[in-house]
N, C-alpha and C positions, 0 to 999 in steps of 0.2 A: 628359349626359358626351359631350355636344359636342368635349373634347379628347383625349379615352381612343387612345390610338397605339399599344395593345398588340394579340397577338394575338389573346384569347380573351374577349370581354366580358364571356358567361357564367359562368365562371370564375372571372375577376378580380372581377367590379363585378356582376355582377344575382345569381350564385345563395351571390356572400360578403355582397352584404346593404346593401353600397356607395351604394345608389341606391332610391328608394322605387320599387315598381310594382304596377301597376294590375292584379294577381291575379286569373285567368280561375279560374284552377285551378293545385293545388298542391297531392300527397302522397310519399310516402316518397325516389320516383322521377322526380318529372314535374314541371317549374314551366311555367307557360304563364297567360304576361300580355300588357297590350295592349302593343304595341311603343313605345319610349322615345323614337323619332323617326317619328312614323309615315310611312310611302309612301304607301299606301290608308289610305280613308277609317274605312273600320275594318280594322286587322291587329296578327292580336294572335300572340305568338309562342311555341312549343312548344320543348321541350330536354328534355333528361334532367340528372339531377344529376348522373349521371356523368358525369366524363368523355369523349365520344368524337369525335374528329378529324372527321368527315364520313362520309356516305350510302354514298362508294365505299369508306369507311376505317372500319367499324365494328369490327375485333379482336378478341376474342375474347369480345366480351361474351356474357352471358346471352343467350338467345336467347326467354326470357320476359318479359324487362327490355325488349325489342326489340318486342315486341309487346305491351308494354303501350303500352310511348310512342305506337305504330302506333293503340289504342285510346282515346285521348287524343286522339289528332288528329281521326282519326274522328271523334269526338261533341264536340268543340269544331267541328267545319266541320260537322256537322249541324247543329247549334245555329245557326249562321251561318247556314245554306242558308235554312233554318226561317223567319227571323227579316226576312233581307232578298232573296231567293228565288235568291239562288245566291254561290259561294264558290269561291275558288279554293285549294289547295295547290302551297306553291312550298318548295324545301329549292335554295340555291346551291352548289355546287361549284369547285371550284381557285380562278383569277381572283374569280371571282365570290363566293367563301367571301370576306367581310371578316373573320368570324370565324372561327373551329378549332376549332368546337368543332358537333355534329348541331343543325339548330336546322329546323324545319319553318314556314313564315308563312300562315299561317288569312288570306284578305281579302275582301274585296268591297269593291266599284268602282276606277275607274279611280282615277289616282293625282293627290296633294295638287301642289297651285302654291302 
């Protein structure tokens, strides 16, 4: 979806089923998939299904859901680390956050050129 110009790719496109995703993990609360436009050789996005604006704007969300989200991030990161020997976890905020929906990037390797 290179031509997407909205502010919440996750609610508008990914979670709405408007694009085919290579899903790594999914349950009632969390979706994890290989990024549709990867920046790193291994680039997985983990996002809550319920809209949460950002890491610094968690609002009134259930603590159990946030703990569950972090457990999924940890599980996927552990798998990447075990397979490749290293991993990073990143979330963007403010102007760095293209999509205004909390999500974590789990990645390995240098940027793709």
